[in-house]
Backbone as CSV, one residue per row, in Angstrom:
resi,resn,N_x,N_y,N_z,CA_x,CA_y,CA_z,C_x,C_y,C_z
1,LYS,8.286,-53.231,-87.009,8.418,-52.049,-86.725,7.537,-50.586,-86.965
2,ALA,6.754,-50.732,-87.927,5.916,-49.951,-88.946,4.676,-50.166,-87.901
3,ALA,3.892,-51.443,-88.069,2.838,-51.302,-86.928,3.196,-50.949,-85.378
4,PHE,4.001,-51.177,-84.869,4.378,-51.298,-83.406,3.968,-50.021,-83.437
5,SER,5.004,-48.948,-84.081,5.048,-47.209,-84.410,3.953,-46.800,-84.195
6,PHE,3.161,-47.431,-85.540,1.833,-46.988,-85.721,0.940,-46.802,-84.353
7,LEU,0.933,-47.965,-83.745,-0.474,-48.212,-82.560,0.532,-47.071,-81.513
8,LYS,1.303,-47.130,-81.420,2.001,-46.258,-80.251,1.527,-44.752,-80.085
9,ALA,1.394,-44.501,-81.840,1.197,-43.075,-82.332,-0.344,-42.661,-82.399
10,HIS,-1.191,-44.115,-82.025,-2.570,-44.118,-82.670,-3.260,-44.619,-81.188
11,PRO,-2.820,-44.089,-80.072,-3.635,-45.402,-78.925,-4.886,-44.983,-78.843
12,VAL,-5.475,-46.291,-78.303,-6.790,-46.923,-78.055,-6.698,-46.884,-76.728
13,ASN,-8.232,-46.052,-75.819,-8.633,-46.164,-74.435,-8.592,-47.820,-74.460
14,GLY,-8.402,-47.747,-73.610,-8.596,-48.934,-72.512,-7.191,-50.354,-73.150
15,PHE,-6.456,-49.805,-74.216,-5.411,-50.761,-74.625,-4.095,-50.714,-74.025
16,ASP,-3.195,-51.618,-74.071,-1.656,-51.519,-74.373,-1.317,-51.460,-75.202
17,VAL,-0.269,-51.117,-76.093,0.837,-51.879,-77.103,2.053,-52.361,-76.542
18,PHE,2.550,-53.429,-77.340,2.994,-54.024,-76.718,3.664,-55.311,-77.840
19,MET,4.870,-55.934,-77.767,4.881,-57.057,-78.536,5.293,-58.275,-77.764
20,GLU,4.779,-59.447,-78.281,4.837,-60.892,-77.873,6.178,-61.533,-78.544
21,ALA,6.800,-62.164,-77.373,8.148,-62.311,-77.609,7.991,-64.304,-78.536
22,THR,6.904,-64.760,-78.833,6.772,-65.630,-79.054,4.973,-65.621,-79.718
23,HIS,4.497,-66.686,-80.341,2.994,-66.901,-80.936,2.903,-68.683,-81.697
24,HIS,2.056,-68.336,-81.052,1.805,-69.812,-80.774,0.974,-70.472,-81.874
25,GLY,0.789,-70.369,-82.910,0.783,-70.739,-84.834,0.031,-69.979,-85.310
26,PRO,0.056,-70.005,-86.669,0.647,-71.280,-86.940,2.097,-71.302,-87.194
27,GLY,2.942,-72.482,-86.795,4.243,-72.338,-86.999,5.006,-72.498,-88.035
28,ASN,4.166,-73.395,-89.450,4.858,-73.645,-90.262,4.795,-73.046,-91.527
29,LEU,4.534,-71.621,-91.350,4.557,-70.817,-92.657,5.896,-71.017,-93.120
30,LYS,6.289,-70.928,-94.518,7.656,-70.678,-95.148,7.895,-69.072,-95.414
31,THR,6.421,-68.310,-95.569,6.894,-66.830,-95.659,6.802,-66.196,-93.800
32,PRO,7.943,-65.053,-94.346,7.890,-64.229,-92.936,6.419,-64.071,-92.142
33,CYS,6.327,-63.843,-91.201,4.335,-63.263,-90.899,4.641,-62.266,-89.322
34,LEU,3.408,-61.203,-89.648,3.238,-60.784,-88.084,1.951,-60.867,-88.052
35,PHE,1.764,-61.096,-86.525,0.554,-60.871,-85.842,0.403,-59.835,-85.254
36,VAL,-0.599,-58.992,-85.544,-1.227,-57.743,-84.900,-2.378,-58.150,-84.158
37,GLU,-2.992,-58.277,-83.019,-3.911,-58.877,-81.967,-4.583,-57.756,-81.647
38,ILE,-6.061,-58.304,-81.217,-6.692,-56.855,-80.415,-7.671,-57.397,-79.450
39,GLY,-6.784,-57.581,-78.077,-6.615,-58.280,-76.828,-7.063,-60.264,-76.980
40,SER,-8.211,-60.334,-76.069,-8.222,-61.711,-75.878,-9.554,-62.197,-75.884
41,GLY,-10.581,-61.527,-75.944,-11.557,-62.110,-75.903,-12.405,-60.984,-76.915
42,GLU,-13.993,-61.147,-76.421,-14.849,-60.926,-77.745,-15.228,-59.438,-77.166
43,LYS,-15.162,-59.152,-76.139,-15.443,-57.472,-75.758,-14.377,-56.934,-76.555
44,GLU,-12.743,-56.866,-76.378,-12.108,-56.729,-77.138,-12.463,-56.578,-78.756
45,TRP,-12.770,-57.724,-79.126,-12.422,-58.246,-80.623,-13.716,-57.167,-81.166
46,GLY,-14.552,-56.705,-80.906,-15.884,-55.831,-81.212,-15.839,-54.659,-81.021
47,ASN,-14.698,-54.467,-80.460,-14.103,-52.363,-80.369,-13.803,-52.137,-81.751
48,GLU,-14.545,-51.220,-82.260,-14.430,-50.694,-83.813,-13.217,-49.715,-83.788
49,GLU,-13.052,-48.932,-83.001,-11.615,-47.900,-82.313,-10.390,-48.654,-82.521
50,ALA,-10.745,-49.920,-81.664,-9.269,-50.685,-82.050,-8.986,-51.812,-83.260
51,GLY,-10.271,-52.235,-84.088,-10.314,-52.377,-85.243,-9.728,-51.704,-86.599
52,ALA,-9.978,-50.255,-86.267,-9.548,-49.311,-86.578,-8.028,-48.938,-86.637
53,ALA,-7.284,-49.097,-85.232,-6.176,-48.724,-85.270,-5.243,-49.523,-85.804
54,VAL,-5.612,-51.434,-85.591,-4.907,-51.999,-86.207,-5.214,-52.483,-87.877
55,ALA,-6.507,-52.066,-88.529,-6.239,-51.776,-89.705,-5.246,-50.981,-90.383
56,GLY,-5.355,-49.891,-89.562,-4.270,-48.374,-90.188,-2.703,-48.797,-89.759
57,ALA,-2.763,-49.400,-88.893,-1.396,-50.950,-88.336,-0.857,-51.392,-89.863
58,ILE,-1.804,-52.126,-90.433,-1.285,-53.241,-90.894,-1.224,-52.043,-92.283
59,GLU,-1.813,-50.874,-92.858,-1.804,-50.204,-93.819,-0.189,-49.407,-93.799
60,ALA,-0.133,-49.160,-92.738,1.340,-48.939,-92.088,2.154,-49.622,-92.978
61,VAL,2.162,-50.628,-92.377,3.177,-52.094,-92.699,3.281,-52.467,-94.762
62,LEU,1.882,-51.981,-95.187,1.716,-52.212,-96.237,2.888,-50.843,-97.285
63,LYS,2.577,-49.641,-96.888,2.761,-48.583,-97.532,3.977,-48.606,-97.482
64,GLY,4.890,-48.711,-95.841,5.821,-48.234,-95.680,7.090,-49.240,-94.659
65,TRP,7.239,-49.959,-94.912,7.399,-51.307,-94.041,9.246,-51.160,-94.647
66,LYS,9.670,-50.532,-95.849,10.959,-50.593,-95.746,11.522,-49.531,-95.364
67,LYS,10.899,-47.957,-95.097,11.217,-47.023,-94.820,11.468,-46.559,-93.054
68,GLN,11.292,-48.008,-92.467,11.502,-47.729,-91.288,12.765,-47.866,-90.711
69,GLU,13.297,-47.259,-89.697,14.695,-47.384,-89.474,14.270,-47.633,-87.867
70,GLY,15.898,-47.912,-87.477,16.146,-48.280,-86.085,17.545,-49.013,-85.895
71,LYS,17.770,-49.037,-84.541,19.266,-49.742,-84.522,18.441,-51.436,-84.454
72,VAL,19.194,-52.315,-84.968,18.716,-53.852,-85.146,19.042,-54.363,-83.825
73,ALA,17.732,-55.041,-83.286,18.379,-55.715,-82.104,17.494,-57.041,-82.154
74,LEU,18.265,-57.707,-81.330,17.977,-59.268,-80.991,17.837,-59.598,-79.259
75,GLY,16.834,-60.086,-79.082,16.224,-59.929,-77.536,16.568,-61.635,-77.251
76,PHE,16.712,-61.746,-76.033,16.992,-63.354,-75.511,16.194,-62.617,-73.678
77,GLY,15.574,-63.821,-73.788,15.051,-64.056,-72.154,13.499,-63.230,-72.041
78,GLY,13.620,-63.448,-70.988,12.080,-62.668,-70.381,10.735,-63.637,-70.833
79,GLY,9.548,-63.365,-70.597,8.626,-64.238,-70.403,7.821,-63.950,-72.016
80,HIS,6.839,-64.603,-72.337,6.061,-64.148,-73.397,5.917,-63.117,-73.510
81,TYR,5.567,-61.630,-73.118,5.355,-60.720,-73.264,6.394,-60.013,-72.783
82,CYS,7.056,-59.366,-73.509,8.328,-58.631,-73.062,8.438,-57.372,-72.911
83,PRO,7.897,-56.457,-71.942,7.809,-55.091,-71.950,9.285,-54.330,-71.860
84,SER,10.152,-55.296,-71.820,11.767,-54.463,-72.131,11.609,-54.538,-73.125
85,PHE,11.641,-55.327,-73.974,11.994,-55.282,-75.490,10.747,-54.356,-75.812
86,SER,9.555,-54.251,-75.628,8.906,-53.075,-76.418,9.210,-52.073,-75.879
87,LYS,9.752,-51.449,-74.567,10.162,-49.978,-74.341,11.386,-50.264,-75.349
88,MET,11.978,-50.959,-75.470,13.370,-49.902,-76.573,12.592,-50.703,-77.476
89,GLU,11.828,-51.160,-78.018,11.070,-50.757,-79.362,10.590,-49.269,-80.088
90,ALA,10.245,-48.830,-78.681,9.200,-47.636,-78.888,10.576,-46.596,-78.442
91,ASP,11.588,-46.799,-78.348,13.009,-45.949,-78.005,13.829,-45.675,-79.554
92,GLY,13.127,-46.981,-80.103,13.916,-46.466,-81.621,14.397,-48.127,-82.114
93,PHE,14.280,-48.914,-81.434,15.011,-50.251,-81.586,13.992,-50.512,-82.529
94,ALA,14.709,-52.183,-83.724,13.453,-52.734,-84.351,14.290,-53.899,-83.966
95,PHE,13.551,-55.211,-83.562,13.169,-56.433,-83.306,12.750,-57.243,-84.790
């Protein structure tokens, strides 16, 4: 929730902030993990403003992840990208 909230509060022109319902791996990790991505191509990956926003989101997680509050939710259904759950996350839920 901290990363999502930070990125929503610090928008980067040309980028949307949303959650993915699934990720393609690695899938055999024994420790909980979070993927924060910048687009899907070299143009996006080279965007310094987007890189700074993601770095800020990671810092927000490391500094305050236990301080996040929200109604805990578990979502079922929908596609790979989950706009309904992303909207709920922005409205105070935590998935």
